[in-house]
N, C-alpha and C positions, 0 to 999 in steps of 0.2 A: 607396245607403248615404250617410248625412249627413256634412259636411265635418268635424264634429266627431267623429262616429264613426271616420271615415278617420284623423284625426289621432291619436286615441287609440290606434288599432290599430298605428299607425306608431311612437307612443312606446313601445308595450310591445315590438314587435320590435327597436328599436335600444337598448333598456335594457340588455340583456345585452353588446351590444358596447361599449357606453359603459363599463360596468362593467370589461369586459376590459382596456380602455385605460387604466383609472386608473393612475397612478403612486403606487409605494408612497413615502411620505415618506423613508422610509431611502435610497432610490434616490438622491434630490437630494442628502441629506446625504453619501453616499459619494463621488458625483462632485465634490463641492466639498472634501471631504478629499483625495481624490486629486489633484486640480489643484494644491491647496495643498503638497502632499508632493512633486510632481514638478516645479512650474512648467511645466505642460503648455501648449503653444500652443494656439490655437483650434482648428486642424484636429485636434489629438489628441483634444481634450475632446468634439468633436463625433463622432468615431469611436467613443469610449468610450459616448457617450450613445446612439448608434444601436445599438450590441451590447447595452447595458441595456434600451433600449425594444423591442428584438425578444426578449427573454428571456421565457419562459412558465413560469408556476407551474405544478409538478408535483406533485400530492397524492401519488402513489407514491414520490416521492422521500422525503417526510415519513415515510411509512408504512415504508419500507425501513430507514431510518436508527434508526427507534424499535425495532427487533428485531435487531440484530446477532445473528448466530450465538454470538460470544464471550460475549454476554450472558444467552444463553437456553439454552445446552447445556452439559452437564459434558463434560470431556475423553473419557470412553469414547464419546459420540456425535460431540462435534467433530470426533475423530480420522477418523473413516469418511469424511467429507466429502471429506478431502485425501489420505488414505493408501489409494488405490484402484489396483487392477490396471491400469486403463486409464490412469491419470496416471502410473504407473511405466513402462508401455510407452511412452507417447508422450515421455515425458522421456528413456529410452534412445534412442529414435529420434532426437530432437532433438539430444541430446549428440553421438551419432555422426554426424550430418549436419553439425555447425558445431564437430566436434572443433579443428581448426586455430584458428579465432578463439577459441574458449573456452581453449584452451592459451597462446595469445599473450596473453589479457587477464588470464589467471590469473597468468602469469609476471610481468608488468608491474605487478600490483596485489596479489599474495600472497592475492587471495581464490579460494579454491577453486571449480573449475568446478562441481562438484556444489551449492554453495550458490547459484550464480547461477543454475542450471537449476532448482533447487526453487524459487526465488521465482517465477520465470516460470510454473512449474507451479501453484503454489499460487494466485497471483495471477489468472491469466489462462487456465489450461490450455493453456499454449504459445501463445498468442495467439487460442485459439478463441473467449474470452469477454471482450472489453475493454470492453464498456459500451455500452449503446444510448443513453445520455440524451446531449444537446448539455450540453457541460460549462458554456457560459454559462446554461442553464437549471438545472444543477442547482446550482451555485454561488450563483445569485441567489435560488433557492428558500430554500437552506438560511441564506444570510447576513440575508434579510429576514423569513424566517417560520419559523425554527426556534430559538427564544430559547434553549435550552438551550446551543447550540454557535455561536451566532451571531458572536461575537467571532472566534472561529477562523475561520469561513467567509467573514466580511468580510473578513479579511486575505487568504485565499486568492484570492477575488475580486478584489480589488484588484491582486494580484499577476498574474493570468491576464490582467486588462486591459493591464496593463504590460508582457506579453510581446511583443517583437517579432513581428508575425503572420508576416513571411517566413521565420522560423525554424520554423514548421510546414508539413506538407506539404499542407495543405489551408486555406482560408479560415479565420479564427479563428472566426466564427460558426457555421461547421459542426464543429468539433473535438467529437469526442464521447468519453465516457468512464463512468465508474460513476455510481451515484446519488450519490456523495459528490464528483465533479468529478475523479477519479484517472485518469490518460490513460495510454493505449499498453500494451505486453505488461507492462512492470513496474509499471504503475499508479502514476505520479509526480503528485502534486499539485503545482499550480502553482510553490509556494516551492522543491520539491524540483526540479522542473523546471529554474527558473531558476538554482538554485545547482549542481546536480549533473549534470544531463544533459549528454551529450556528443555531441559530431558526429563520431564516431570514423571514420567514412567520409570526412569532409572535403568534402562536397558541398554545403556552405552551409546546412542544413536540418537540424534535430534530429528525425529521424522515428523515434519511438518503437512506430510501427504495423508499419512495413514493412522498415526497415533493421535487420537483425540485428545489425551491428556498433554501430550506437548504442545497440540495446536492450542488448546484453551488456555494453558497456563503461560506461553510464550505472549500470547496477545495481552493477556493481563499484565503481563511483567513488563511489557513495553510502554503500557500506560502509567504503570506505576513509576517506571523510569523518568517518564516525562511530566511528572508533577499531578497525577489525577488526585483529587482531594475528595476523599469518602464521604458520602452523603452531602455532597455540596450540589447546587444548581448546575445546568447546563446552559439552556436557553430557554427564555420565554417571547412569546408573540407580543409585541408592543403597539401602543397606538400613539401616532403623532399627532400633537395639536395642531391647529392651525397656526402657521408662523413659527413652527418648531425650527431651531438653528441645528445646521448639520455640524456634528462635533468633529474634531481631528480624528482620523481614523490611520491604522497601521495595520492592515489585514485584519487577524483575529486576536491581536493582542490587546489584553484589557488596560486600555489608557485611561480609563475614566472611572467613576463610581456610579452606581444605581442612582444615588442623589444628585450627582451632577448631571447624568442624561435625563431625570426628572425636569432639573431647572431649564435645560435645553428643550423641553417639550416633549420627551418620551417616556411613558409609563406604562406600567403592567397591570394586569387586574388583579393578582393577588399581591399584598404587600411583601416587599423585600427590605433587606437591611441596608439604609441608605448607603452606608461605608462598604458595601460589598462590591470589589474590582469587578467592571463590566466594559464592554463596548458596544457598538451599534453596527448591526448589519442590514443592509438593505437590498432587496432582491425582487425581480419582476415575477410575479406569480401570477395565477390564471386571474385574479381579479384587481390586477394591477399591483401597485408597489407595496412589499410585505416588509414591515419592520420588525427586527428581532433584537433583543438585549441578550448579549451572549456572555458566558464567564469563564473563568480559568480551565474549566473542564471542556468547554467547547474548544478552546486553544489546544488544549491536551489532544483531542480528536484531530486538529488539524495538523499534528505532527505526523499524522498517518498518511496525509495526503493536504497539501497546502491550499486547496480550493475551498473556501467556505461553503459553497454548494455541497461538497462531499461530506463536511462536518453536519451540515443540517440534515442530509438524508440518512446518515447514520443515526442521528438522535431522534429523527420522526420514525425512523423503523424502529429503533429501541423502545420508542413508547408505544407503538402499536403491537409489538412483540410482548411487552408486558402486560398490555391489557387482554391481549389475545390469551395468554397463559393464564392469567386471572380468571377470565371466564371460562376457559376449559376446565379449570379446576373446581368450578362451582358445582353443587349438585344440582341435578335437573329440578325445575319446579314440580310440585304434586300436581 
Protein backbone atom coordinates (compact mmCIF):
# COMPACT_ATOMS: atom_id res chain seq x y z
CA UNK A 1 0.00 0.00 0.00
CA UNK A 2 1.39 3.40 -0.97
CA UNK A 3 2.02 6.02 1.69
CA UNK A 4 -0.63 8.30 0.19
CA UNK A 5 -3.24 5.53 0.23
CA UNK A 6 -2.32 4.61 3.82
CA UNK A 7 -2.71 8.19 4.99
CA UNK A 8 -6.04 8.47 3.19
CA UNK A 9 -7.34 5.35 4.93
CA UNK A 10 -6.22 6.70 8.30
CA UNK A 11 -8.01 9.95 7.63
CA UNK A 12 -11.23 8.11 6.80
CA UNK A 13 -10.98 6.02 9.97
CA UNK A 14 -10.32 9.01 12.20
CA UNK A 15 -12.96 11.30 10.68
CA UNK A 16 -15.91 9.93 12.73
CA UNK A 17 -13.89 10.17 15.93
CA UNK A 18 -12.92 13.75 15.20
CA UNK A 19 -16.54 14.60 14.48
CA UNK A 20 -17.70 12.95 17.71
CA UNK A 21 -15.26 15.08 19.69
CA UNK A 22 -16.39 18.35 18.13
CA UNK A 23 -17.68 20.71 20.81
CA UNK A 24 -21.07 22.30 20.25
CA UNK A 25 -20.66 26.11 20.37
CA UNK A 26 -23.52 26.31 22.83
CA UNK A 27 -21.48 24.31 25.31
CA UNK A 28 -18.78 26.98 25.51
CA UNK A 29 -21.38 29.70 25.92
CA UNK A 30 -23.12 27.74 28.65
CA UNK A 31 -19.90 27.32 30.60
CA UNK A 32 -19.16 31.03 30.33
CA UNK A 33 -22.66 31.90 31.56
CA UNK A 34 -22.41 29.48 34.45
CA UNK A 35 -19.00 30.78 35.48
CA UNK A 36 -20.25 34.37 35.39
CA UNK A 37 -23.42 33.55 37.31
CA UNK A 38 -21.66 31.67 40.09
CA UNK A 39 -18.20 33.25 40.23
CA UNK A 40 -16.86 29.69 40.16
CA UNK A 41 -13.19 28.97 40.75
CA UNK A 42 -10.93 27.25 38.22
CA UNK A 43 -11.34 23.79 39.72
CA UNK A 44 -15.13 24.00 39.58
CA UNK A 45 -15.11 25.25 35.99
CA UNK A 46 -12.77 22.41 35.05
CA UNK A 47 -15.11 19.86 36.65
CA UNK A 48 -18.08 21.27 34.71
CA UNK A 49 -16.12 21.15 31.46
CA UNK A 50 -15.13 17.54 32.11
CA UNK A 51 -18.76 16.56 32.66
CA UNK A 52 -19.91 18.30 29.49
CA UNK A 53 -17.03 16.95 27.42
CA UNK A 54 -18.05 13.47 28.49
CA UNK A 55 -21.72 13.96 27.61
CA UNK A 56 -23.02 12.05 24.60
CA UNK A 57 -25.70 13.13 22.16
CA UNK A 58 -28.61 10.65 22.16
CA UNK A 59 -30.97 10.69 19.19
CA UNK A 60 -33.40 8.44 21.08
CA UNK A 61 -33.91 11.27 23.58
CA UNK A 62 -34.96 13.65 20.82
CA UNK A 63 -37.28 10.99 19.44
CA UNK A 64 -38.88 10.35 22.84
CA UNK A 65 -39.51 13.96 23.78
CA UNK A 66 -41.05 14.61 20.36
CA UNK A 67 -43.91 12.16 21.01
CA UNK A 68 -45.04 12.31 24.67
CA UNK A 69 -48.17 10.30 25.53
CA UNK A 70 -49.93 13.47 26.75
CA UNK A 71 -49.75 14.93 23.25
CA UNK A 72 -50.61 11.83 21.26
CA UNK A 73 -53.32 9.99 23.23
CA UNK A 74 -56.86 10.90 24.31
CA UNK A 75 -57.87 10.37 27.94
CA UNK A 76 -59.55 7.01 27.25
CA UNK A 77 -56.20 5.61 26.06
CA UNK A 78 -53.91 7.60 28.34
CA UNK A 79 -55.78 6.36 31.43
CA UNK A 80 -55.09 2.73 30.54
CA UNK A 81 -51.35 3.31 30.77
CA UNK A 82 -51.47 4.15 34.48
CA UNK A 83 -54.68 2.72 35.90
CA UNK A 84 -53.75 -0.95 35.80
CA UNK A 85 -54.27 -3.84 38.19
CA UNK A 86 -50.51 -4.34 38.47
CA UNK A 87 -49.87 -0.73 39.43
CA UNK A 88 -52.68 -0.87 41.97
CA UNK A 89 -51.43 -4.10 43.56
CA UNK A 90 -47.85 -2.85 43.71
CA UNK A 91 -49.01 0.43 45.23
CA UNK A 92 -50.98 -1.28 47.97
CA UNK A 93 -47.92 -3.41 48.74
CA UNK A 94 -45.66 -0.35 48.85
CA UNK A 95 -48.08 1.51 51.12
CA UNK A 96 -48.43 -1.47 53.45
CA UNK A 97 -44.67 -1.96 53.71
CA UNK A 98 -43.99 1.72 54.41
CA UNK A 99 -47.13 2.67 56.31
CA UNK A 100 -45.28 4.12 59.32
CA UNK A 101 -43.10 6.36 57.13
CA UNK A 102 -46.03 7.48 54.99
CA UNK A 103 -48.19 8.23 58.04
CA UNK A 104 -45.38 10.25 59.61
CA UNK A 105 -44.69 12.34 56.50
CA UNK A 106 -48.40 12.81 55.81
CA UNK A 107 -49.01 14.03 59.35
CA UNK A 108 -46.11 16.48 59.11
CA UNK A 109 -47.01 17.89 55.71
CA UNK A 110 -50.75 17.40 55.25
CA UNK A 111 -50.19 15.60 51.94
CA UNK A 112 -52.19 12.35 51.92
CA UNK A 113 -50.27 9.09 51.72
CA UNK A 114 -52.31 7.99 48.71
CA UNK A 115 -51.18 11.02 46.71
CA UNK A 116 -47.51 10.37 47.52
CA UNK A 117 -47.83 6.69 46.62
CA UNK A 118 -49.75 7.49 43.42
CA UNK A 119 -47.02 9.86 42.26
CA UNK A 120 -44.38 7.17 42.76
CA UNK A 121 -46.61 4.68 40.95
CA UNK A 122 -47.32 6.89 37.95
CA UNK A 123 -43.78 8.22 37.66
CA UNK A 124 -41.71 5.04 38.04
CA UNK A 125 -43.95 2.06 38.91
CA UNK A 126 -42.65 2.23 42.50
CA UNK A 127 -39.01 2.52 41.52
CA UNK A 128 -39.02 -0.17 38.85
CA UNK A 129 -38.48 2.26 35.95
CA UNK A 130 -36.40 5.30 36.95
CA UNK A 131 -34.76 5.91 33.59
CA UNK A 132 -31.81 4.46 31.73
CA UNK A 133 -30.15 7.64 30.46
CA UNK A 134 -27.26 9.41 32.08
CA UNK A 135 -28.70 12.73 33.22
CA UNK A 136 -25.74 14.64 31.83
CA UNK A 137 -26.39 13.08 28.39
CA UNK A 138 -30.14 13.80 28.51
CA UNK A 139 -29.83 17.42 29.57
CA UNK A 140 -26.95 18.21 27.22
CA UNK A 141 -28.79 16.66 24.28
CA UNK A 142 -31.96 18.63 25.00
CA UNK A 143 -30.22 21.89 25.92
CA UNK A 144 -28.08 21.98 22.79
CA UNK A 145 -29.98 19.99 20.17
CA UNK A 146 -33.69 20.51 20.87
CA UNK A 147 -34.60 24.11 19.99
CA UNK A 148 -38.32 23.94 20.96
CA UNK A 149 -37.42 23.69 24.66
CA UNK A 150 -33.74 24.55 24.69
CA UNK A 151 -34.06 27.48 27.17
CA UNK A 152 -35.78 25.26 29.77
CA UNK A 153 -33.28 22.42 29.46
CA UNK A 154 -30.37 24.85 29.35
CA UNK A 155 -31.47 26.07 32.78
CA UNK A 156 -31.87 22.52 34.05
CA UNK A 157 -28.44 21.57 32.74
CA UNK A 158 -26.82 24.50 34.50
CA UNK A 159 -28.63 23.60 37.70
CA UNK A 160 -27.51 19.99 37.43
CA UNK A 161 -23.91 21.08 37.07
CA UNK A 162 -24.28 23.29 40.16
CA UNK A 163 -25.65 20.52 42.37
CA UNK A 164 -23.06 19.40 44.95
CA UNK A 165 -21.80 16.02 43.80
CA UNK A 166 -21.47 14.77 47.37
CA UNK A 167 -25.26 15.02 47.78
CA UNK A 168 -25.76 12.26 45.18
CA UNK A 169 -25.38 8.59 46.13
CA UNK A 170 -23.10 8.03 43.11
CA UNK A 171 -20.75 10.13 40.96
CA UNK A 172 -22.51 12.98 39.14
CA UNK A 173 -21.40 11.67 35.74
CA UNK A 174 -23.10 8.34 36.45
CA UNK A 175 -26.45 9.65 37.73
CA UNK A 176 -29.24 8.22 35.58
CA UNK A 177 -32.79 9.34 34.90
CA UNK A 178 -35.46 9.75 32.25
CA UNK A 179 -34.96 10.98 28.70
CA UNK A 180 -35.82 14.46 30.05
CA UNK A 181 -33.27 14.31 32.86
CA UNK A 182 -35.74 13.59 35.70
CA UNK A 183 -34.22 11.66 38.59
CA UNK A 184 -35.17 9.01 41.10
CA UNK A 185 -38.44 7.38 42.15
CA UNK A 186 -40.19 10.75 42.14
CA UNK A 187 -38.56 11.94 38.91
CA UNK A 188 -37.19 15.27 40.12
CA UNK A 189 -35.68 17.63 37.59
CA UNK A 190 -32.44 19.27 38.80
CA UNK A 191 -34.22 22.51 39.79
CA UNK A 192 -36.77 20.54 41.80
CA UNK A 193 -33.97 18.51 43.35
CA UNK A 194 -32.15 21.68 44.39
CA UNK A 195 -35.21 23.37 45.86
CA UNK A 196 -37.40 20.63 47.32
CA UNK A 197 -35.58 17.30 47.65
CA UNK A 198 -34.97 16.38 51.29
CA UNK A 199 -32.39 14.36 53.18
CA UNK A 200 -35.10 12.99 55.46
CA UNK A 201 -32.98 10.16 56.87
CA UNK A 202 -30.24 12.71 57.66
CA UNK A 203 -27.34 10.69 56.27
CA UNK A 204 -25.83 13.62 54.37
CA UNK A 205 -26.98 12.36 50.97
CA UNK A 206 -30.22 13.02 49.09
CA UNK A 207 -30.90 9.59 47.66
CA UNK A 208 -34.05 9.57 45.55
CA UNK A 209 -33.18 6.10 44.21
CA UNK A 210 -32.69 4.01 47.35
CA UNK A 211 -33.79 5.92 50.47
CA UNK A 212 -37.51 5.53 51.02
CA UNK A 213 -37.53 8.35 53.61
CA UNK A 214 -35.84 10.76 51.19
CA UNK A 215 -38.17 9.75 48.35
CA UNK A 216 -41.42 10.07 50.30
CA UNK A 217 -40.50 13.28 52.11
CA UNK A 218 -39.21 14.96 48.96
CA UNK A 219 -42.43 14.34 47.05
CA UNK A 220 -44.53 15.61 49.96
CA UNK A 221 -42.30 18.68 50.29
CA UNK A 222 -42.77 19.43 46.59
CA UNK A 223 -46.54 19.43 47.05
CA UNK A 224 -46.39 21.63 50.13
CA UNK A 225 -44.16 24.13 48.35
CA UNK A 226 -46.66 24.36 45.48
CA UNK A 227 -49.65 25.09 47.69
CA UNK A 228 -51.23 21.78 48.72
CA UNK A 229 -54.27 22.40 50.95
CA UNK A 230 -54.73 19.84 53.71
CA UNK A 231 -58.09 18.07 53.79
CA UNK A 232 -59.37 19.97 50.76
CA UNK A 233 -60.86 18.33 47.63
CA UNK A 234 -58.99 17.50 44.45
CA UNK A 235 -61.62 16.77 41.79
CA UNK A 236 -65.19 15.49 41.32
CA UNK A 237 -66.96 14.01 38.33
CA UNK A 238 -69.53 16.54 37.14
CA UNK A 239 -72.78 16.39 35.22
CA UNK A 240 -73.38 18.89 32.41
CA UNK A 241 -77.01 19.83 31.90
CA UNK A 242 -78.41 20.42 28.43
CA UNK A 243 -77.32 23.83 27.21
CA UNK A 244 -74.44 24.12 29.70
CA UNK A 245 -72.21 27.09 28.84
CA UNK A 246 -68.45 26.51 28.43
CA UNK A 247 -66.49 28.57 30.99
CA UNK A 248 -63.26 30.40 30.34
CA UNK A 249 -60.41 27.94 30.84
CA UNK A 250 -56.70 28.36 31.47
CA UNK A 251 -55.24 24.88 31.86
CA UNK A 252 -55.84 23.75 35.47
CA UNK A 253 -55.98 27.20 37.06
CA UNK A 254 -59.03 27.71 39.29
CA UNK A 255 -60.51 30.73 37.53
CA UNK A 256 -64.06 30.17 38.80
CA UNK A 257 -65.98 28.89 41.82
CA UNK A 258 -68.17 25.85 42.33
CA UNK A 259 -71.17 28.20 42.40
CA UNK A 260 -70.24 29.87 39.12
CA UNK A 261 -69.79 26.52 37.38
CA UNK A 262 -73.19 25.42 38.71
CA UNK A 263 -74.74 28.55 37.18
CA UNK A 264 -73.15 27.61 33.86
CA UNK A 265 -74.64 24.12 34.11
CA UNK A 266 -72.02 21.89 35.77
CA UNK A 267 -72.87 20.18 39.05
CA UNK A 268 -71.56 17.37 41.25
CA UNK A 269 -73.40 14.72 43.23
CA UNK A 270 -72.12 15.75 46.67
CA UNK A 271 -72.74 19.34 47.78
CA UNK A 272 -69.71 21.63 47.89
CA UNK A 273 -69.12 25.13 49.20
CA UNK A 274 -70.26 27.42 46.38
CA UNK A 275 -67.34 29.76 47.06
CA UNK A 276 -64.72 27.03 46.62
CA UNK A 277 -62.31 27.94 43.77
CA UNK A 278 -62.67 25.56 40.86
CA UNK A 279 -62.40 25.07 37.14
CA UNK A 280 -63.76 22.66 34.56
CA UNK A 281 -61.92 19.83 32.82
CA UNK A 282 -63.42 18.07 29.80
CA UNK A 283 -61.81 14.89 28.47
CA UNK A 284 -62.78 12.16 26.04
CA UNK A 285 -63.42 8.96 27.99
CA UNK A 286 -64.63 5.49 27.08
CA UNK A 287 -68.27 6.58 27.10
CA UNK A 288 -67.79 9.99 25.51
CA UNK A 289 -67.06 13.37 27.08
CA UNK A 290 -66.22 13.40 30.80
CA UNK A 291 -66.70 16.58 32.82
CA UNK A 292 -64.68 17.14 35.98
CA UNK A 293 -64.71 20.01 38.45
CA UNK A 294 -61.18 20.46 39.76
CA UNK A 295 -59.70 22.50 42.60
CA UNK A 296 -56.46 23.96 43.95
CA UNK A 297 -55.05 20.56 44.88
CA UNK A 298 -55.60 19.34 41.33
CA UNK A 299 -53.66 22.38 40.14
CA UNK A 300 -50.87 21.44 42.57
CA UNK A 301 -50.64 17.95 41.06
CA UNK A 302 -50.32 19.62 37.66
CA UNK A 303 -47.16 21.38 38.86
CA UNK A 304 -45.56 17.95 38.68
CA UNK A 305 -46.64 17.52 35.07
CA UNK A 306 -48.63 20.17 33.21
CA UNK A 307 -50.93 17.68 31.46
CA UNK A 308 -54.43 17.63 33.05
CA UNK A 309 -54.62 13.96 32.06
CA UNK A 310 -51.56 13.27 34.20
CA UNK A 311 -53.16 14.97 37.20
CA UNK A 312 -56.38 13.03 36.75
CA UNK A 313 -54.49 9.75 36.43
CA UNK A 314 -52.64 10.47 39.69
CA UNK A 315 -55.87 11.40 41.44
CA UNK A 316 -57.79 8.36 40.24
CA UNK A 317 -54.94 6.02 41.14
CA UNK A 318 -54.73 7.63 44.59
CA UNK A 319 -58.43 6.93 45.16
CA UNK A 320 -58.04 3.32 44.07
CA UNK A 321 -55.04 2.93 46.37
CA UNK A 322 -56.84 4.40 49.36
CA UNK A 323 -59.82 2.14 48.76
CA UNK A 324 -57.58 -0.89 48.32
CA UNK A 325 -55.64 -0.23 51.52
CA UNK A 326 -58.87 0.27 53.48
CA UNK A 327 -60.22 -3.03 52.21
CA UNK A 328 -56.93 -4.81 52.91
CA UNK A 329 -57.04 -3.56 56.49
CA UNK A 330 -60.54 -4.84 57.19
CA UNK A 331 -60.84 -8.15 59.07
CA UNK A 332 -62.17 -11.06 57.04
CA UNK A 333 -65.90 -11.72 57.36
CA UNK A 334 -66.76 -14.60 59.73
